[in-house]
N, C-alpha and C positions, 0 to 999 in steps of 0.2 A: 280242883286245883291240885290235890294230892296225886290224882291220876296223871296229870300233865307233868308234874315233877318226876314221877316214877318213869314216865315215858322218856323224858329228857335224859335222866340218869342212865336208863337202859341203852338208849341210843349212843350216849357218850362212851359207855363201856364197850359196845360193839365196835365203834370207830377205833377206840384205843387198841382193842384186840386185833382188829384187822390191820392196823398200822404196824403193830408188833410183829405179826406174822409176815408182813411184807418186808420189813427190815431184816428179820431173821432169815428169810429165804434169800434175799439179796446177799447177805453176808456169807451164807453157806455155799452160794454159787460163785463167789468171787467178785460179785458186782458191788465193790465196796463204795464207790462214789454214789451209786444209786441208793445204797443203804443209808449213806450219810445224808443225802438230800431228803429222803423220806423221813428219816429220824428228825432232822431239823424242822421239817414242815410240821411234824407232830408236836414238837416241843415249843412251838411259837407261843402257845397258850398253855397256862397251867403246867409249866415245865417241872415244878416241884411236886406235882401230884404223885401219890404212891403208885397208882396204876401205870405211871410212865417211867418208873424206876428201871424196868427192864429195857426200855428203849434207850435210856441214858447209857446204860452199860453196853448195849450193842453199838451205840454210836462211838463210844470210846474204842471198842474192839475193832470196828470197821476202820476208824481213823488210823490206828497203829498198823493194822494189816495193809492198808493202802500205802502208808508211808514206807513200810518195809519193802513192799513190792516195787515201788518206784525207785527207791534208793538201790536196791539190788539190781534192777534193770539198768540203771545208769552206770553202775560199776561194771557190769558185764559189757555194756556198749562201749565204754571207754577203753576196755581191754582190746577190743577189735581194732581200735585206732583207724577207723574208716570214716573219712570226711562225709560220706553219704549219710552217716548216722548222726551228724551234728544237730540236725533239726529235731530228731527224736529226743536227743538229750536235752536240748534247750526247752522243748515243750514239756518234757517231764518235770523239769525244775519249775516251770510256770504252774504246772498242776499242783506240785507240792506247796507252792506259795499260796495259790488260790484256795486250796482246800483248807488251809489254816485260817485264811481270812473270812471264809463263810462260817466257820465254827466260832470264832472269837466273839461276835456280838451276842451269842446266846449264853456265854459263860458268866458266872460260875454255874455249874450243874451239881446238884446234891442228890445223894441217895441216903435215906435215913439220917439226914442232917449232916452227912459227911461229904465234903467237896470231892468230886471225882476229878483227878488230875489229867490235864492235857498238856503235854510238853511240846513246845513249838521251837522251830529252828529258824535262823536267819539265812535265807537262801539268796540274799541280794548279790553277794559276790559271785556265787555260782551262776546266777542268772546272767550277770554282766559278762563273766568270762565265757560262758557257753554261747552267748549272743555274739560276742566278738569273734569267736572261732567260726561260728556259723556265717556271720556276715562276710568275713574274709573269703570263706569258701564259696558262698553264693556269688560274690562279686567276680571271682575268677571264673566260676562256671558260666556266668552270664556272658562275660567277654569271650570265652571259648566258643560258646554257642553262636555268638554273633559273627564269628569268622566264617560260618557256613553261608551258602547261598540258598539253602533249602528253607522255604517259608515255614515249614513245621518246626524246624530247629530254631528258627528266629522267634517263633511264637513261644517256644519253650523257654527261650532266653528272656522274653518279656515276662512270662509267668514267674521265672526265677527272680528276676530283678524287682518285680512288683512286690513279691514277698519280702525281699531285702529292704525295700523302701518302707514297708509297713513296720518292720521290727527295728530298723535303723534309718530313720528319715534323713535325707540329704547325705547319705553315705557316699563319699567320693563324688563321682559324676554320674550317680545312678539315674538321676532324672533325665539327663541328656541321653543316656543309653536307652532308657525306656522309650523316649520319643523316637530314637533311631529304630528300635525294634518294632515299634508299632507301625512306623512308616514302611519299613522293609517287609514286614510280615503281612501287610494288608493286600488283599486282592482288589485290583481295579477292574471294573466291569464297564464296558462301553455299550450303551443301550441305543437301539434303533427301532423305528416303527416302519414296517413294510406293509403297504396297502395293496392287498391282492384281491380286493372285492370288486374292482372296476367301477366303484362308486366314489364320489367325492366325500372325503372325511373333513368335518369341520376343523378349521385351523386351531380354534381354541381348545378343541378336544385333544388334539395332538400335543398342544402346549401343556395342558393339564396333566396328561399321561406322563410327560417327560419332566414334569416339575417335581423332582424327588424331595425337595424341601418340604412339601406338603404331605409326604407319606408317613412321617413320624417313624422312620426305620430305626431299628435297634440292632445294627449289624456292626460289631466292633471291628471285625476283620474284613469287611467288604465295603467298598465305596462304589456307588453307581454314578456314572457321568452320562448325561444326554449329549453333551457337546465335548468333542475331543480336545484334550489339552496336550499341546505339543511335547512338553517335557515329562509327560507321564507315560510309562510303559504299561500298556493294558494287558492283563493276563487272560481275560475272558470277554466274550461278547454275549449280550442278551438281546435276542431278536423277538419283538412282538409282531407276529405276522397276523394281520387282520384278514381272515379267510372269507367270511361271508356276512352280509348285512341283510336281514329280512325285516321288512316293514309291512304291517298288515293294512288292509283298507280301513278307511274311516267308517265306523259302524255306529248306528243309532238304533236303540232298542227301546220299545215302549211296553209298559205293563200297566194294567188297570186294577185297582184295588177298591173294594167297597168297604167303607168304614161305617160302623154303626155304634151309637152310644146312647145310653139313657142319661138325660141331664135334667137339672132343675130349671123350670121355666115359669118362675113366678109362684103364686100360691092360689089356693081355692079353699072354700069352706068345706069342712067335713060334714057329710050328710048321713042321716040314718037310713034305714031301709024304706022309710016312708017318704024320703026326699026332703026331710026337714034338717035344718042346720043344727048340729050337735053343739051343746054348750058345756063349759067346764063347771066345776063346783061353785064358782063365783058368778055364774050366769053369763060369762063372756063367750062369744062365738069362737069355736075352735077352727083355727086355720092350719092347713097342711100344705107341704110342698107339692107343687104341680110337676110331675115327672112326665117328660115326653121322650120319645125315641127319635133321634135325628140321624140322617144318613148323608154321606158325601162320597162321591167317586173321585179317587185320586189317580191321575194319569201321570205315572212316573216315566221319565225319559233318562236313559243313560247313554252317554257318549263314550266310546272306547276306541283306542288305537294302541297298538303294541309294536315294539321294535326289538330285534335280537341281533347281537353281534357275537360272532364265533371267531375265536382267535387261538393261535398257538404261541406258546412261550418256549423259545429254544435257547438253551445255554450252549455256547461253543468255546472250546479251548483254543485260544489264539496261537498257542505254541505248536500244537499238533494238528490244528485245523479240523479236529474231530468234534462232533456233537457230544455233549455230556448227558443232557436230559432234556425232555420236552414235556410240556403240560398243555392241556386244552382248557380254554376258558369259554364258557357259554353264559353270556350276560343278557339280561332282559329288562325292559322297562315297559310299564303299562300305564297309559294315560286313561283316567276314568273320571267322568264328571256326571253328577246327577242333578236333575232339576225336575220340577213337577208343576202341574196346574190342577185345579179342582173344579168339580161341578156339584153343587148341593150346599148343604149347611156345614160350614167349616168347623162348627163346634164339635163335630164328630171326629175331627182329626187329632192325632197325638202330637207330641212335641217334635218328634223327628219329621213328621209329615209337614208341619208348619215351616221347619227350617228349609225343607226342599222347595217350598213355595217361594221362599226368598231368593232362590237361585234362578239364574237365567242361562240360556244356552250360550256357550262360549265358542270361539273359533278353535278348530283342531290345531294342535301344534304342527309346525312344518316337519317334513322328513328330516331336515338338518337338525332341528331342535330335538327330535326324538332320538336321533343317533347320539347327540351330545348328552342327553339325559341318561341314555344307556351306558355312557362312558363312566358315570359315577360308580355303577356296579362293577364295571370292567376294572376300574382303578382299584376298587376295594379288593377284588379277587387277585389282581396283580400284586398288590401289597402283601396279601396273604402268602402268595407263592414266594416272594422275595424273602419275607421274614422266616418262613419255614424251611427254605432250601439252604443247605450249607455246602459251600464249595471248599474242598480240602486244599 
């Protein structure tokens, strides 16, 4: 028990020393907020412990240094009188306020019985004023950007107005401007499927490939349409060109396995070397399990058929009529069915063998069904291309 207590005490001292060094290093390198967070984490338990007095003092030092740094930075930024700096000023005030709020719950802190002072300021008015200045500036900047016909500028307007809406919800008509920016900054892509295989494509496969509601796309600035909408101006086209369809012959392959197993098959009397029945200490005849070796031949049959669809995905700029990018898709589907029959003692078979015996031969899928099933993989790869490709 003493050893355990000594180990716990030693471990606690090591942890405290490690935390102290970490806080000290952060303060000395100017990472004041990191120092504060580490110190607060250390002081959550036994904050009045003597071995944590140094951490308390370093927390106080880091707090005042961080506050001085931020206030000096704010004063310097205000002198520039540059509206582009309004956001930095506003967020510095938020940092000042947040830093105080994370320290308050752990107070009071004492060293040798004396309370260590932490002076806090009320930054509410400064936050309100800086947010007002920033909001006015962001609103004007967003409107200015929306005067452009360039989609990148319009998206920048959305980003600007979105931040404005987060810090000042329902400011002026920001929500309406956000909707306008999203609509105007979005790329509209018209999708078509071109069958170049000289084979019939199942109609339901084409419908599935063009049903973008089932793709689960996460493209904020891109909208894909399979059917053209008259009042939409399309920026790009995406052509899915089906190049080749390969379908293998129907194949049946048989394999034979010999299964052997030693099993219990009843019992028999245990005999001695003279052929007499052996008895136990009570005079009863001794019985032993009768072990026999059983054999069974398993005739396994596998039905296979495969299909392959090769396609190209081509993005086209409808303004310049020039191709942007192209990707090749190689999709495959394999139909595989196993069944079996046996000759001999089925007790030699394992669990998987018995399951195969329950199966029967089934009809091979039609070529149309094979192509359709291949379309599931084709759709998955097409979705991956759409999600990973970004149109500027």
